[in-house]
N, C-alpha and C positions, 0 to 999 in steps of 0.2 A: 238355430243351433249356434250361430255366431255370437248372439248376445250373451247366453250363459257362459260361453268360453271366455268372452271378454271380461265378464264379472269375476269369474274364477281366477283369471290371470291377474287382474288388478288387486284382488284380495291377497293372492299368493305373494305378489311382489311386496305389498305393504307389510305382510307378516314376516317375510324373510328379511327385509330391511331392518325391522325391529330386532329380530333374533340375532342377526349378524353384527349388530352395532359394536359389541365388545369382544368379538372373536378374531383371532389371527386368520389370515387368508386361507391357510391350508385346512381350516376347520369350519369354514363358512358354508352355509347351505346356499345353493344356487337355485334359481328358478328361471324358466325360459319358455319361449314360444317356438313352435316349429310348423313347417308346412312342406308338403311333398306329394308323392303319387304312390298309389297301390297298383299291384297287378295280381288279380285274384282269380280263383276258379272255385267250382262247387263239386268237383270230383266226377262222379259217374251218374248218369241218368239211365234208368232201365225201362225198356218198352218191348213188350211181346217177346220176352226171352233174349232180347239183344241189349247190349250195353253200349252207351255212347258217352264219350269223354266230353266234358264241358270245355269250351275254349277259354283262355285267359282273357279277362276284361280289365281295362285300365280304370282307375278311379282316383278321387281326390282325398287327401287326408290333411288334417291340421289339429293342433292341440297344444296343451300346456304340460310342462314336466318340471320335476325338481330333482336336484342331485344332493343327497344327504351323505356326508362323509361318515364312514363307520370305523375308520382307523386303518392304517396301512394302505393297501392298494384297493380296498373295497369301498363301494358306494351303494346306497339304496336309491333306486330311481322309480318313483311313482309317476304315473302319467294319466291324463284324461284326453282322449283323442276322438275327434269326429272322423269316421272312416267309411268311405264308400267301397262296397264289395259287390260281388255278383259275378255272373258269367252267362254265356250264351251256348246253346247246344242245338245241333241239327240232327234229325232222325227221319226214318221212313218205316211205315208199317202198311202192309197190304197195298203197296204201290202208291201210298199217299205220303208226300213229304210234309214235314212240319219243322218249325223253329220255335225255340223257347228262349226268351231274353229276360233275364232277371237282374234287377238293381236293388241291392239291399244296403241301407244306410244304418250304421251302428254307432254307439258310443262305446269305444274300447277303453277298458281300464286295466292296463298292465302294471305289475309291480315286479321290477327286475333287480337282480343283484349284479353289479358291475365289478369287473376285475381289470385293473390297469396292467396291460401286457408290456408295452415298451413305448418310449417317447410319448406321443399323444394318442395312442391307440388302446382301446379297451374292448373287452368282450362282455356281453351281458345276456341274461336270460331269466325267465321266471314265468309265473302264471298270469293269465289274463282272463277277464270276464267281459263279454260283449253283450250290450243291451240294444235290442232292436229299436230303431227310431221310426222308420217307415220303409216301405218297399213298393216296387212296381214290377209286375210280371206281365209280359206280353207274349201271347201264344198265337202264332200265325200258321194256319193250315192251308196247304195248296191243293185244293180239289181240282179235278179237270174242269177248266173253264171258269173257275171262281176261286177267289182267295178269301178266307174267313179270318178275321183278326179279333181276338178277345184280349182284354186288358183288365187287370184288377190291382187294387192297392190295399187289399185286406191283409191285416197282420195277425188275424185270429189263429191261423195255422202255422205261424212262425214262433219258434221258441223265444220267449221274452228275454232270457238271460242264458248265455252259452259259455261254459268253462273252456278255456284253451290255454295256449302258451306261446311265448315268443323267444327267439334267440337271434343274436345279431352282433354287429360290430359298430363301434362308436369312435369317431375321430374328432379330436378337438383342434380347431383352427384358431390360433391366437389372434386377437385376445378373447373374442366372445362368440365366434361362430363355431358350429359343429356340424358334422355329417353323420347320419345314422342309416344303416342298412339292416333289415331284419327279415326273418322268415316267421310267419305267424300261422297257427293252425287251431281249429276248434277240436275239442275232444269228444264232441257228440254231434249228431246231425242237427241241422238248423231248422228242420221242419217237424212240427208235431203231427203232421198228416200221416196216417197209417197206410196211405197209398203205396204199393210196392215199388212204384217208379222212383220214389224219393228215399229209399232205405239207405243209400250210400251217399246222399247229398250232404256235404258239409263244407264250410268255408276254409280256405287255405290260400296262401300266397305270399307275396313279397312287398316290402314297403321301403321307399327311399325318401329321406327327408333332410332338409337343412334347417338348423335351429339357431337361435340367438339366446345366449345366457345373460341374465342381468346380475 
């Protein structure tokens, strides 16, 4: 994933440099790189009539973005991000305890509208589409006297593209650094599996990044 992001970043910088050549600063398109951390959950796991809340799981995120002035206090911000998501859950049925650990890696493509509030602070929000890259699921069952561990990396039962949305705050640190905090959520469940245990499972969580504008 690092190589495609590097290629996209290099092409974006070259394109923006060419477009900005004859424009005043206030109307120039900016492009940047960012890196940070996610804290995500998968909602609720159902088992034998019981509901278990997924724990929040930390993850890594990095990507490229652009800031396109629209006039006044508005900007359009398209992004392409590598985003680690997932969560862990513990449950018990018939006296048998089990844990489910899931790591899902996505390419997130948000398109946000940004509004400048005051000084260097802006608020933004918009739609997002998440494309699954790979996943790892580890299921551990604790039977009396023996522990059974199953792991799979199959993505056949994972939705390939998931619509969602983001909302957050953006703070510009002169001259070229910025901080961004957002809440992100999917608008549909991430699994194509009809298993009733996964009917309420969907990605949501928070992301905090630091970026550099070129």
